[in-house]
N, CA, C and O atoms as a Maestro MAE file, in Angstrom:
{
 s_m_m2io_version
 :::
 2.0.0
}

f_m_ct {
 s_m_title
 :::
 protein
 m_atom[312] {
  # First column is atom index #
  i_m_mmod_type
  r_m_x_coord
  r_m_y_coord
  r_m_z_coord
  i_m_residue_number
  s_m_chain_name
  s_m_pdb_residue_name
  s_m_pdb_atom_name
  i_m_atomic_number
  :::
  1 25 67.054 67.583 97.431 1 A "MET " " N  " 7
  2 3 68.247 66.745 97.457 1 A "MET " " CA " 6
  3 2 69.756 67.441 97.343 1 A "MET " " C  " 6
  4 15 70.805 67.249 97.957 1 A "MET " " O  " 8
  5 25 69.486 68.068 96.594 2 A "ALA " " N  " 7
  6 3 70.709 68.917 96.343 2 A "ALA " " CA " 6
  7 2 70.838 69.712 97.307 2 A "ALA " " C  " 6
  8 15 71.957 70.023 97.716 2 A "ALA " " O  " 8
  9 25 69.491 70.278 97.950 3 A "ARG " " N  " 7
  10 3 69.945 71.384 98.812 3 A "ARG " " CA " 6
  11 2 70.514 71.062 100.542 3 A "ARG " " C  " 6
  12 15 71.019 71.729 101.444 3 A "ARG " " O  " 8
  13 25 70.048 69.541 100.317 4 A "GLY " " N  " 7
  14 3 70.854 69.058 101.814 4 A "GLY " " CA " 6
  15 2 72.305 68.568 101.398 4 A "GLY " " C  " 6
  16 15 73.119 68.336 102.292 4 A "GLY " " O  " 8
  17 25 72.657 68.402 100.036 5 A "PHE " " N  " 7
  18 3 74.032 68.299 99.668 5 A "PHE " " CA " 6
  19 2 74.898 69.413 99.852 5 A "PHE " " C  " 6
  20 15 76.077 69.189 100.125 5 A "PHE " " O  " 8
  21 25 74.412 70.794 99.721 6 A "GLU " " N  " 7
  22 3 74.954 71.787 99.929 6 A "GLU " " CA " 6
  23 2 74.903 71.971 101.437 6 A "GLU " " C  " 6
  24 15 76.060 72.258 101.744 6 A "GLU " " O  " 8
  25 25 74.217 71.954 102.447 7 A "SER " " N  " 7
  26 3 73.855 71.830 103.408 7 A "SER " " CA " 6
  27 2 75.170 71.132 103.937 7 A "SER " " C  " 6
  28 15 75.762 71.784 104.798 7 A "SER " " O  " 8
  29 25 75.747 69.893 103.569 8 A "LYS " " N  " 7
  30 3 76.446 69.029 104.230 8 A "LYS " " CA " 6
  31 2 77.995 69.665 103.793 8 A "LYS " " C  " 6
  32 15 79.112 69.561 104.300 8 A "LYS " " O  " 8
  33 25 77.514 70.303 102.711 9 A "GLY " " N  " 7
  34 3 79.358 70.785 102.048 9 A "GLY " " CA " 6
  35 2 79.788 71.881 102.947 9 A "GLY " " C  " 6
  36 15 80.963 72.205 103.122 9 A "GLY " " O  " 8
  37 25 78.603 72.513 103.591 10 A "VAL " " N  " 7
  38 3 79.041 74.100 104.141 10 A "VAL " " CA " 6
  39 2 79.290 73.174 105.743 10 A "VAL " " C  " 6
  40 15 80.362 73.190 106.349 10 A "VAL " " O  " 8
  41 25 78.518 72.701 106.031 11 A "SER " " N  " 7
  42 3 78.586 71.826 107.787 11 A "SER " " CA " 6
  43 2 80.208 71.528 107.289 11 A "SER " " C  " 6
  44 15 81.028 72.142 107.972 11 A "SER " " O  " 8
  45 25 80.747 70.729 106.268 12 A "ASN " " N  " 7
  46 3 81.697 70.021 106.270 12 A "ASN " " CA " 6
  47 2 82.911 71.315 106.098 12 A "ASN " " C  " 6
  48 15 84.002 71.175 106.652 12 A "ASN " " O  " 8
  49 25 82.690 72.193 105.524 13 A "GLN " " N  " 7
  50 3 83.789 73.325 105.573 13 A "GLN " " CA " 6
  51 2 84.014 73.949 106.697 13 A "GLN " " C  " 6
  52 15 85.148 74.233 107.083 13 A "GLN " " O  " 8
  53 25 82.771 74.263 107.429 14 A "GLN " " N  " 7
  54 3 82.860 74.777 108.741 14 A "GLN " " CA " 6
  55 2 83.578 73.982 109.604 14 A "GLN " " C  " 6
  56 15 84.542 74.562 110.104 14 A "GLN " " O  " 8
  57 25 83.433 72.964 109.903 15 A "GLU " " N  " 7
  58 3 84.056 71.942 110.692 15 A "GLU " " CA " 6
  59 2 85.366 71.750 110.421 15 A "GLU " " C  " 6
  60 15 86.195 71.716 111.330 15 A "GLU " " O  " 8
  61 25 85.692 71.604 109.139 16 A "SER " " N  " 7
  62 3 87.563 72.109 108.832 16 A "SER " " CA " 6
  63 2 87.854 73.066 109.134 16 A "SER " " C  " 6
  64 15 88.947 73.121 109.697 16 A "SER " " O  " 8
  65 25 87.092 74.353 108.955 17 A "ALA " " N  " 7
  66 3 87.845 75.564 109.437 17 A "ALA " " CA " 6
  67 2 88.212 75.681 111.105 17 A "ALA " " C  " 6
  68 15 89.198 76.167 111.659 17 A "ALA " " O  " 8
  69 25 87.300 75.192 111.519 18 A "GLN " " N  " 7
  70 3 87.625 75.044 112.868 18 A "GLN " " CA " 6
  71 2 88.532 74.127 113.376 18 A "GLN " " C  " 6
  72 15 89.025 74.349 114.482 18 A "GLN " " O  " 8
  73 25 88.880 72.983 112.657 19 A "ALA " " N  " 7
  74 3 89.803 72.287 113.295 19 A "ALA " " CA " 6
  75 2 91.432 72.671 112.935 19 A "ALA " " C  " 6
  76 15 92.438 72.392 113.588 19 A "ALA " " O  " 8
  77 25 91.313 73.380 111.710 20 A "LEU " " N  " 7
  78 3 92.710 74.228 111.317 20 A "LEU " " CA " 6
  79 2 93.185 75.283 112.623 20 A "LEU " " C  " 6
  80 15 92.499 76.128 113.197 20 A "LEU " " O  " 8
  81 25 94.568 74.908 112.845 21 A "PRO " " N  " 7
  82 3 95.157 75.749 113.692 21 A "PRO " " CA " 6
  83 2 94.957 77.383 113.166 21 A "PRO " " C  " 6
  84 15 94.636 77.653 112.008 21 A "PRO " " O  " 8
  85 25 95.171 78.275 114.080 22 A "PRO " " N  " 7
  86 3 95.274 79.480 113.693 22 A "PRO " " CA " 6
  87 2 96.075 80.068 113.184 22 A "PRO " " C  " 6
  88 15 97.178 79.961 113.721 22 A "PRO " " O  " 8
  89 25 96.003 80.945 111.972 23 A "ALA " " N  " 7
  90 3 96.890 81.193 111.484 23 A "ALA " " CA " 6
  91 2 98.197 82.372 111.722 23 A "ALA " " C  " 6
  92 15 99.031 82.792 110.920 23 A "ALA " " O  " 8
  93 25 97.981 82.675 113.112 24 A "HIS " " N  " 7
  94 3 99.152 83.450 113.358 24 A "HIS " " CA " 6
  95 2 99.087 82.830 114.898 24 A "HIS " " C  " 6
  96 15 98.136 83.027 115.654 24 A "HIS " " O  " 8
  97 25 100.178 82.103 115.207 25 A "ASP " " N  " 7
  98 3 100.835 81.476 116.418 25 A "ASP " " CA " 6
  99 2 101.963 82.080 116.631 25 A "ASP " " C  " 6
  100 15 102.600 82.828 115.889 25 A "ASP " " O  " 8
  101 25 102.248 81.592 118.040 26 A "ALA " " N  " 7
  102 3 103.472 82.336 118.711 26 A "ALA " " CA " 6
  103 2 104.912 82.046 117.965 26 A "ALA " " C  " 6
  104 15 105.955 82.400 118.515 26 A "ALA " " O  " 8
  105 25 104.919 81.477 116.867 27 A "ALA " " N  " 7
  106 3 106.072 81.332 116.596 27 A "ALA " " CA " 6
  107 2 106.262 82.271 115.336 27 A "ALA " " C  " 6
  108 15 107.408 82.495 114.945 27 A "ALA " " O  " 8
  109 25 105.282 82.772 114.755 28 A "SER " " N  " 7
  110 3 105.336 83.820 113.717 28 A "SER " " CA " 6
  111 2 105.672 85.144 114.471 28 A "SER " " C  " 6
  112 15 105.317 85.494 115.597 28 A "SER " " O  " 8
  113 25 106.438 85.775 113.570 29 A "PRO " " N  " 7
  114 3 107.103 87.375 114.383 29 A "PRO " " CA " 6
  115 2 105.562 88.216 114.145 29 A "PRO " " C  " 6
  116 15 104.728 87.963 113.276 29 A "PRO " " O  " 8
  117 25 105.480 89.454 115.380 30 A "ASP " " N  " 7
  118 3 104.559 90.166 115.218 30 A "ASP " " CA " 6
  119 2 104.954 91.140 114.145 30 A "ASP " " C  " 6
  120 15 106.142 91.457 114.204 30 A "ASP " " O  " 8
  121 25 104.140 91.788 113.014 31 A "PRO " " N  " 7
  122 3 104.239 92.701 112.257 31 A "PRO " " CA " 6
  123 2 104.618 94.237 112.848 31 A "PRO " " C  " 6
  124 15 105.367 94.936 112.167 31 A "PRO " " O  " 8
  125 25 104.162 94.679 113.949 32 A "ALA " " N  " 7
  126 3 104.311 95.899 114.666 32 A "ALA " " CA " 6
  127 2 105.658 95.762 115.239 32 A "ALA " " C  " 6
  128 15 106.460 96.693 115.168 32 A "ALA " " O  " 8
  129 25 105.976 94.509 115.871 33 A "LEU " " N  " 7
  130 3 107.409 94.259 116.376 33 A "LEU " " CA " 6
  131 2 108.486 94.304 115.567 33 A "LEU " " C  " 6
  132 15 109.488 94.985 115.783 33 A "LEU " " O  " 8
  133 25 108.280 93.485 114.495 34 A "LEU " " N  " 7
  134 3 109.265 93.872 112.858 34 A "LEU " " CA " 6
  135 2 109.344 95.459 112.776 34 A "LEU " " C  " 6
  136 15 110.418 95.998 113.046 34 A "LEU " " O  " 8
  137 25 108.466 96.069 112.486 35 A "ALA " " N  " 7
  138 3 108.602 97.288 112.170 35 A "ALA " " CA " 6
  139 2 109.166 97.848 113.340 35 A "ALA " " C  " 6
  140 15 110.126 98.595 113.153 35 A "ALA " " O  " 8
  141 25 108.867 97.697 114.270 36 A "LYS " " N  " 7
  142 3 109.560 99.010 114.954 36 A "LYS " " CA " 6
  143 2 111.083 98.801 115.468 36 A "LYS " " C  " 6
  144 15 111.801 99.682 115.943 36 A "LYS " " O  " 8
  145 25 111.409 97.461 115.271 37 A "LYS " " N  " 7
  146 3 112.624 96.988 115.294 37 A "LYS " " CA " 6
  147 2 113.421 97.670 113.982 37 A "LYS " " C  " 6
  148 15 114.234 98.582 114.139 37 A "LYS " " O  " 8
  149 25 113.151 97.222 112.930 38 A "ARG " " N  " 7
  150 3 113.608 98.120 112.031 38 A "ARG " " CA " 6
  151 2 113.852 99.776 112.009 38 A "ARG " " C  " 6
  152 15 114.826 100.441 111.656 38 A "ARG " " O  " 8
  153 25 112.547 100.149 112.539 39 A "ARG " " N  " 7
  154 3 112.864 101.640 112.483 39 A "ARG " " CA " 6
  155 2 113.784 101.890 113.582 39 A "ARG " " C  " 6
  156 15 114.471 102.857 113.254 39 A "ARG " " O  " 8
  157 25 114.142 101.434 114.826 40 A "LEU " " N  " 7
  158 3 115.153 101.562 115.684 40 A "LEU " " CA " 6
  159 2 116.536 101.304 114.854 40 A "LEU " " C  " 6
  160 15 117.406 102.166 114.722 40 A "LEU " " O  " 8
  161 25 116.609 99.906 114.283 41 A "GLU " " N  " 7
  162 3 117.875 99.864 113.598 41 A "GLU " " CA " 6
  163 2 118.245 100.944 112.707 41 A "GLU " " C  " 6
  164 15 119.419 101.267 112.525 41 A "GLU " " O  " 8
  165 25 117.018 101.642 112.014 42 A "LEU " " N  " 7
  166 3 117.653 102.400 110.723 42 A "LEU " " CA " 6
  167 2 117.878 103.735 111.938 42 A "LEU " " C  " 6
  168 15 118.998 104.189 111.705 42 A "LEU " " O  " 8
  169 25 117.408 104.303 112.807 43 A "SER " " N  " 7
  170 3 117.982 105.187 113.613 43 A "SER " " CA " 6
  171 2 119.167 104.959 114.001 43 A "SER " " C  " 6
  172 15 119.989 105.813 113.668 43 A "SER " " O  " 8
  173 25 119.616 103.906 114.725 44 A "ARG " " N  " 7
  174 3 120.757 103.447 115.170 44 A "ARG " " CA " 6
  175 2 121.959 103.823 114.062 44 A "ARG " " C  " 6
  176 15 123.061 104.260 114.394 44 A "ARG " " O  " 8
  177 25 121.523 103.562 112.642 45 A "ALA " " N  " 7
  178 3 122.600 103.684 111.923 45 A "ALA " " CA " 6
  179 2 122.691 105.194 111.553 45 A "ALA " " C  " 6
  180 15 123.743 105.775 111.286 45 A "ALA " " O  " 8
  181 25 121.794 105.597 111.567 46 A "ASP " " N  " 7
  182 3 121.532 107.403 111.172 46 A "ASP " " CA " 6
  183 2 122.774 107.863 112.394 46 A "ASP " " C  " 6
  184 15 123.779 108.471 112.026 46 A "ASP " " O  " 8
  185 25 122.584 107.539 113.672 47 A "VAL " " N  " 7
  186 3 123.347 108.199 114.730 47 A "VAL " " CA " 6
  187 2 124.270 107.973 114.650 47 A "VAL " " C  " 6
  188 15 125.071 108.903 114.738 47 A "VAL " " O  " 8
  189 25 124.861 106.380 114.399 48 A "GLN " " N  " 7
  190 3 126.139 106.262 113.852 48 A "GLN " " CA " 6
  191 2 126.922 107.049 112.938 48 A "GLN " " C  " 6
  192 15 128.032 107.492 113.232 48 A "GLN " " O  " 8
  193 25 126.235 107.264 111.606 49 A "ARG " " N  " 7
  194 3 126.802 108.099 110.850 49 A "ARG " " CA " 6
  195 2 126.733 109.479 111.013 49 A "ARG " " C  " 6
  196 15 127.524 110.145 110.344 49 A "ARG " " O  " 8
  197 25 125.994 110.030 111.726 50 A "ARG " " N  " 7
  198 3 126.469 111.285 112.298 50 A "ARG " " CA " 6
  199 2 127.106 111.290 113.282 50 A "ARG " " C  " 6
  200 15 127.731 112.350 113.334 50 A "ARG " " O  " 8
  201 25 127.356 110.486 114.364 51 A "LEU " " N  " 7
  202 3 128.616 110.333 115.119 51 A "LEU " " CA " 6
  203 2 130.114 110.284 114.380 51 A "LEU " " C  " 6
  204 15 131.091 110.793 114.930 51 A "LEU " " O  " 8
  205 25 130.195 109.678 113.185 52 A "ALA " " N  " 7
  206 3 131.158 109.516 112.250 52 A "ALA " " CA " 6
  207 2 131.626 110.925 112.117 52 A "ALA " " C  " 6
  208 15 132.815 111.175 112.314 52 A "ALA " " O  " 8
  209 25 130.858 111.781 111.825 53 A "THR " " N  " 7
  210 3 131.079 113.252 111.517 53 A "THR " " CA " 6
  211 2 131.196 114.446 112.289 53 A "THR " " C  " 6
  212 15 131.625 115.561 111.993 53 A "THR " " O  " 8
  213 25 130.635 113.888 113.537 54 A "ALA " " N  " 7
  214 3 130.589 115.089 114.344 54 A "ALA " " CA " 6
  215 2 131.634 115.448 114.920 54 A "ALA " " C  " 6
  216 15 132.447 114.593 115.272 54 A "ALA " " O  " 8
  217 25 131.831 116.647 115.124 55 A "GLN " " N  " 7
  218 3 133.360 117.310 115.623 55 A "GLN " " CA " 6
  219 2 133.092 118.143 116.786 55 A "GLN " " C  " 6
  220 15 134.152 118.398 117.358 55 A "GLN " " O  " 8
  221 25 131.880 118.768 117.466 56 A "ALA " " N  " 7
  222 3 131.860 119.274 118.803 56 A "ALA " " CA " 6
  223 2 131.614 118.122 119.597 56 A "ALA " " C  " 6
  224 15 130.813 117.200 119.443 56 A "ALA " " O  " 8
  225 25 132.616 118.398 120.638 57 A "ALA " " N  " 7
  226 3 132.433 116.920 121.872 57 A "ALA " " CA " 6
  227 2 130.757 117.199 122.327 57 A "ALA " " C  " 6
  228 15 129.998 116.230 122.364 57 A "ALA " " O  " 8
  229 25 130.392 118.204 122.572 58 A "ALA " " N  " 7
  230 3 128.931 118.007 123.090 58 A "ALA " " CA " 6
  231 2 128.346 117.446 122.371 58 A "ALA " " C  " 6
  232 15 127.815 116.469 122.899 58 A "ALA " " O  " 8
  233 25 128.095 117.577 121.127 59 A "HIS " " N  " 7
  234 3 127.377 117.082 120.146 59 A "HIS " " CA " 6
  235 2 128.029 115.505 120.099 59 A "HIS " " C  " 6
  236 15 127.167 114.653 119.887 59 A "HIS " " O  " 8
  237 25 128.726 115.244 120.182 60 A "ARG " " N  " 7
  238 3 129.474 113.571 120.058 60 A "ARG " " CA " 6
  239 2 128.834 112.923 121.256 60 A "ARG " " C  " 6
  240 15 128.266 111.832 121.266 60 A "ARG " " O  " 8
  241 25 129.046 113.942 122.499 61 A "GLN " " N  " 7
  242 3 128.299 112.972 123.638 61 A "GLN " " CA " 6
  243 2 126.837 112.934 123.385 61 A "GLN " " C  " 6
  244 15 126.316 111.855 123.668 61 A "GLN " " O  " 8
  245 25 126.124 113.770 122.963 62 A "MET " " N  " 7
  246 3 124.856 114.059 123.036 62 A "MET " " CA " 6
  247 2 124.612 112.276 121.725 62 A "MET " " C  " 6
  248 15 123.939 111.319 122.108 62 A "MET " " O  " 8
  249 25 125.101 112.290 120.762 63 A "LEU " " N  " 7
  250 3 124.614 111.152 119.944 63 A "LEU " " CA " 6
  251 2 125.421 110.063 120.527 63 A "LEU " " C  " 6
  252 15 124.888 108.979 120.289 63 A "LEU " " O  " 8
  253 25 126.465 109.961 121.173 64 A "GLU " " N  " 7
  254 3 126.844 108.402 121.603 64 A "GLU " " CA " 6
  255 2 125.672 108.314 122.863 64 A "GLU " " C  " 6
  256 15 125.364 107.123 122.844 64 A "GLU " " O  " 8
  257 25 125.114 108.770 123.614 65 A "ARG " " N  " 7
  258 3 123.959 108.874 124.503 65 A "ARG " " CA " 6
  259 2 122.887 108.320 123.583 65 A "ARG " " C  " 6
  260 15 122.380 107.209 123.737 65 A "ARG " " O  " 8
  261 25 122.606 109.088 122.712 66 A "ALA " " N  " 7
  262 3 121.310 108.401 122.027 66 A "ALA " " CA " 6
  263 2 121.687 107.083 121.256 66 A "ALA " " C  " 6
  264 15 120.675 106.412 121.051 66 A "ALA " " O  " 8
  265 25 122.719 106.567 120.817 67 A "LEU " " N  " 7
  266 3 123.610 105.647 120.415 67 A "LEU " " CA " 6
  267 2 122.856 104.292 121.622 67 A "LEU " " C  " 6
  268 15 122.032 103.408 121.389 67 A "LEU " " O  " 8
  269 25 123.490 104.613 122.727 68 A "ARG " " N  " 7
  270 3 123.408 103.645 123.642 68 A "ARG " " CA " 6
  271 2 121.907 103.475 124.502 68 A "ARG " " C  " 6
  272 15 121.811 102.559 125.319 68 A "ARG " " O  " 8
  273 25 121.108 104.122 124.337 69 A "ALA " " N  " 7
  274 3 119.668 104.597 124.276 69 A "ALA " " CA " 6
  275 2 119.072 103.534 123.429 69 A "ALA " " C  " 6
  276 15 118.345 102.632 123.844 69 A "ALA " " O  " 8
  277 25 119.548 103.776 121.877 70 A "LEU " " N  " 7
  278 3 118.902 102.978 121.062 70 A "LEU " " CA " 6
  279 2 119.330 101.462 120.980 70 A "LEU " " C  " 6
  280 15 118.718 100.477 120.567 70 A "LEU " " O  " 8
  281 25 120.414 101.593 121.440 71 A "GLU " " N  " 7
  282 3 120.735 99.898 121.432 71 A "GLU " " CA " 6
  283 2 120.223 99.011 122.819 71 A "GLU " " C  " 6
  284 15 120.141 97.784 122.858 71 A "GLU " " O  " 8
  285 25 119.960 99.786 123.744 72 A "ASP " " N  " 7
  286 3 119.300 99.353 124.841 72 A "ASP " " CA " 6
  287 2 117.820 99.076 124.327 72 A "ASP " " C  " 6
  288 15 117.436 97.948 124.638 72 A "ASP " " O  " 8
  289 25 116.962 99.781 123.663 73 A "GLU " " N  " 7
  290 3 115.917 99.436 123.443 73 A "GLU " " CA " 6
  291 2 115.872 98.354 121.924 73 A "GLU " " C  " 6
  292 15 114.928 97.646 121.572 73 A "GLU " " O  " 8
  293 25 116.805 98.475 121.440 74 A "ILE " " N  " 7
  294 3 116.899 96.898 120.468 74 A "ILE " " CA " 6
  295 2 117.206 95.849 121.599 74 A "ILE " " C  " 6
  296 15 116.344 94.971 121.553 74 A "ILE " " O  " 8
  297 25 117.889 95.680 122.344 75 A "ALA " " N  " 7
  298 3 118.287 94.445 122.972 75 A "ALA " " CA " 6
  299 2 117.135 94.312 124.110 75 A "ALA " " C  " 6
  300 15 117.352 93.386 124.892 75 A "ALA " " O  " 8
  301 25 115.886 95.100 124.367 76 A "SER " " N  " 7
  302 3 115.138 94.902 125.003 76 A "SER " " CA " 6
  303 2 113.995 93.996 124.304 76 A "SER " " C  " 6
  304 15 113.354 93.122 124.887 76 A "SER " " O  " 8
  305 25 113.858 94.367 122.940 77 A "LEU " " N  " 7
  306 3 112.810 93.578 122.331 77 A "LEU " " CA " 6
  307 2 113.047 92.052 122.187 77 A "LEU " " C  " 6
  308 15 114.086 91.415 122.014 77 A "LEU " " O  " 8
  309 25 111.638 91.633 122.326 78 A "PRO " " N  " 7
  310 3 111.783 89.948 122.397 78 A "PRO " " CA " 6
  311 2 112.281 89.481 121.036 78 A "PRO " " C  " 6
  312 15 112.470 88.283 120.826 78 A "PRO " " O  " 8
  :::
 }
 m_bond[311] {
  # First column is bond index #
  i_m_from
  i_m_to
  i_m_order
  :::
  1 1 2 1
  2 2 3 1
  3 3 4 2
  4 3 5 1
  5 5 6 1
  6 6 7 1
  7 7 8 2
  8 7 9 1
  9 9 10 1
  10 10 11 1
  11 11 12 2
  12 11 13 1
  13 13 14 1
  14 14 15 1
  15 15 16 2
  16 15 17 1
  17 17 18 1
  18 18 19 1
  19 19 20 2
  20 19 21 1
  21 21 22 1
  22 22 23 1
  23 23 24 2
  24 23 25 1
  25 25 26 1
  26 26 27 1
  27 27 28 2
  28 27 29 1
  29 29 30 1
  30 30 31 1
  31 31 32 2
  32 31 33 1
  33 33 34 1
  34 34 35 1
  35 35 36 2
  36 35 37 1
  37 37 38 1
  38 38 39 1
  39 39 40 2
  40 39 41 1
  41 41 42 1
  42 42 43 1
  43 43 44 2
  44 43 45 1
  45 45 46 1
  46 46 47 1
  47 47 48 2
  48 47 49 1
  49 49 50 1
  50 50 51 1
  51 51 52 2
  52 51 53 1
  53 53 54 1
  54 54 55 1
  55 55 56 2
  56 55 57 1
  57 57 58 1
  58 58 59 1
  59 59 60 2
  60 59 61 1
  61 61 62 1
  62 62 63 1
  63 63 64 2
  64 63 65 1
  65 65 66 1
  66 66 67 1
  67 67 68 2
  68 67 69 1
  69 69 70 1
  70 70 71 1
  71 71 72 2
  72 71 73 1
  73 73 74 1
  74 74 75 1
  75 75 76 2
  76 75 77 1
  77 77 78 1
  78 78 79 1
  79 79 80 2
  80 79 81 1
  81 81 82 1
  82 82 83 1
  83 83 84 2
  84 83 85 1
  85 85 86 1
  86 86 87 1
  87 87 88 2
  88 87 89 1
  89 89 90 1
  90 90 91 1
  91 91 92 2
  92 91 93 1
  93 93 94 1
  94 94 95 1
  95 95 96 2
  96 95 97 1
  97 97 98 1
  98 98 99 1
  99 99 100 2
  100 99 101 1
  101 101 102 1
  102 102 103 1
  103 103 104 2
  104 103 105 1
  105 105 106 1
  106 106 107 1
  107 107 108 2
  108 107 109 1
  109 109 110 1
  110 110 111 1
  111 111 112 2
  112 111 113 1
  113 113 114 1
  114 114 115 1
  115 115 116 2
  116 115 117 1
  117 117 118 1
  118 118 119 1
  119 119 120 2
  120 119 121 1
  121 121 122 1
  122 122 123 1
  123 123 124 2
  124 123 125 1
  125 125 126 1
  126 126 127 1
  127 127 128 2
  128 127 129 1
  129 129 130 1
  130 130 131 1
  131 131 132 2
  132 131 133 1
  133 133 134 1
  134 134 135 1
  135 135 136 2
  136 135 137 1
  137 137 138 1
  138 138 139 1
  139 139 140 2
  140 139 141 1
  141 141 142 1
  142 142 143 1
  143 143 144 2
  144 143 145 1
  145 145 146 1
  146 146 147 1
  147 147 148 2
  148 147 149 1
  149 149 150 1
  150 150 151 1
  151 151 152 2
  152 151 153 1
  153 153 154 1
  154 154 155 1
  155 155 156 2
  156 155 157 1
  157 157 158 1
  158 158 159 1
  159 159 160 2
  160 159 161 1
  161 161 162 1
  162 162 163 1
  163 163 164 2
  164 163 165 1
  165 165 166 1
  166 166 167 1
  167 167 168 2
  168 167 169 1
  169 169 170 1
  170 170 171 1
  171 171 172 2
  172 171 173 1
  173 173 174 1
  174 174 175 1
  175 175 176 2
  176 175 177 1
  177 177 178 1
  178 178 179 1
  179 179 180 2
  180 179 181 1
  181 181 182 1
  182 182 183 1
  183 183 184 2
  184 183 185 1
  185 185 186 1
  186 186 187 1
  187 187 188 2
  188 187 189 1
  189 189 190 1
  190 190 191 1
  191 191 192 2
  192 191 193 1
  193 193 194 1
  194 194 195 1
  195 195 196 2
  196 195 197 1
  197 197 198 1
  198 198 199 1
  199 199 200 2
  200 199 201 1
  201 201 202 1
  202 202 203 1
  203 203 204 2
  204 203 205 1
  205 205 206 1
  206 206 207 1
  207 207 208 2
  208 207 209 1
  209 209 210 1
  210 210 211 1
  211 211 212 2
  212 211 213 1
  213 213 214 1
  214 214 215 1
  215 215 216 2
  216 215 217 1
  217 217 218 1
  218 218 219 1
  219 219 220 2
  220 219 221 1
  221 221 222 1
  222 222 223 1
  223 223 224 2
  224 223 225 1
  225 225 226 1
  226 226 227 1
  227 227 228 2
  228 227 229 1
  229 229 230 1
  230 230 231 1
  231 231 232 2
  232 231 233 1
  233 233 234 1
  234 234 235 1
  235 235 236 2
  236 235 237 1
  237 237 238 1
  238 238 239 1
  239 239 240 2
  240 239 241 1
  241 241 242 1
  242 242 243 1
  243 243 244 2
  244 243 245 1
  245 245 246 1
  246 246 247 1
  247 247 248 2
  248 247 249 1
  249 249 250 1
  250 250 251 1
  251 251 252 2
  252 251 253 1
  253 253 254 1
  254 254 255 1
  255 255 256 2
  256 255 257 1
  257 257 258 1
  258 258 259 1
  259 259 260 2
  260 259 261 1
  261 261 262 1
  262 262 263 1
  263 263 264 2
  264 263 265 1
  265 265 266 1
  266 266 267 1
  267 267 268 2
  268 267 269 1
  269 269 270 1
  270 270 271 1
  271 271 272 2
  272 271 273 1
  273 273 274 1
  274 274 275 1
  275 275 276 2
  276 275 277 1
  277 277 278 1
  278 278 279 1
  279 279 280 2
  280 279 281 1
  281 281 282 1
  282 282 283 1
  283 283 284 2
  284 283 285 1
  285 285 286 1
  286 286 287 1
  287 287 288 2
  288 287 289 1
  289 289 290 1
  290 290 291 1
  291 291 292 2
  292 291 293 1
  293 293 294 1
  294 294 295 1
  295 295 296 2
  296 295 297 1
  297 297 298 1
  298 298 299 1
  299 299 300 2
  300 299 301 1
  301 301 302 1
  302 302 303 1
  303 303 304 2
  304 303 305 1
  305 305 306 1
  306 306 307 1
  307 307 308 2
  308 307 309 1
  309 309 310 1
  310 310 311 1
  311 311 312 2
  :::
 }
}
């Protein structure tokens, strides 16, 4: 008798687990995407900091191009 009761409990647990929606749905942010966005934002902050102190014109141009590229990539993320 006890064995039958345990089997029903396991079967009920399996059914309820299947009835639950998946834990990862479209509304929850992708951790890898969040990490990539954070890295890009940190890189942008670093480039902005270096641009503020750059004195050579060629160096400033290179940093400005890098800043535009980072901003474009951040903007293209979903």
